[in-house]
N, C-alpha and C positions, 0 to 999 in steps of 0.2 A: 335761284334757290327754289327748290320744289316745295309746293304748298303741302302742309300736313293735314290729313283728314283723320280725325279721331273716330274710331268705331267702338261703340259701347254695346256689346252683345254677349250674352251668356251661352249661346248655342255655338259650339265649336265648329261644326260644318259650315254654318252661315258666316262665322268669323273668317274662316279660311277662304270662302268664296269672295267675301268683301275684299280681302287682301289681294287676291288675284285681279278682281275687277278694277279696284282703285289704282293698282299699279299699271294696268292696261290703259287707263285714262291719263297716266303721266303724273299722278300724285303720289305722295308718300303716306301709306296707311300707318296709323298708330292703333294697335289692337288691344283693347282692355275688356275684361269680362264682367266688371261690376262698377256701379256708380261711385262708391267711395274712392276707389283707386283712380277712376277717371277724373274726379274733381281734383284730386291731388296732382295728377299729371297736368291738368289744365293750368293750375296755379304756377307750375314750374315752367311750362312752355305752352301757351295757348295755341290751339290749332286754327286753321282757316275755316274749318267746318266740322260739325259733329254729326255723325250718323248714330241714332239712338234707338235701341230696342226698348219698347215700353214695358214689356213684361219680364222683369228681372228680379232677382233676390240679391242681397238683402234690401236693396233700395230700388224701388221700381222707377221707371222712366219719368213719371210725373213728379216724384219727389226730387229726382236728379235735376229735372228742368226747373223746379221751384228754387232749388239751391243755386243753380247756375244763374237764373234771372235775378236772384236776390243779391248777387255779388256784383258790385259796380264794375270790377275789372273784367268780369266774364260775361256780363249780360248781353253784349252785342254780338257774340259769336252765333252765326246761323246754325240752326239745328234742323235736321231732317229726321223725323220719327219714322220708324218702320214697325208695322204690326200686321198680323193676320186677322185682326178683329175689325169687323165693320162698325162696331160701336166706337172704336177709336176714330175712324173717319168721320163719323157723325159729330163726335165731340170736337174734333179739329175745326169743323165749320163754325163753331161758336167762339173760337179763340181768335182774337184780333192781334196777331203778332206777325209783322212782315218778315221776320227772320226765322219763321217756323213753318216747316212743310211736313208733308206726310207721304210715305210710299207704302203700298200694300205688299205684304209677302204673299206669294213668292215674288221677289224683286227681279224685274227684267233688267238686262244690261242697258237697254235704251232708256228706260225710266230713270235708272240710277244716273246715267250720264246727263240726262236732261235736268234732273234735280241738282246735281253737283254744279253743272254749268250755270244754272239759274242763280245760285247763291254765291258763286265765285267770280262771276263776270259783271 
């Protein structure tokens, strides 16, 4: 059975790129453009990993993460945040969550592969 990776991203070109890259790595991407729909999808079928854009509407990535971690059934799903903001990287240094990582946009294939392998092996 192929592991599913949920990508929550509101930028269509990035979403399409993630689809291609995740398939190339042998995983099944589930592509969703906003936090509320992603939370609904997770409750129906939890993914092995979530790739999360932090800057989205109507629910940003921090609110999504708070809701995810606040739900007992979903709190242990590993999450990799991706953002183009250096402020996010600094904030991530203060968060002590072993199931939470960060990748900087633009995301390279090798960094994506390393992040996914880290959380799924």
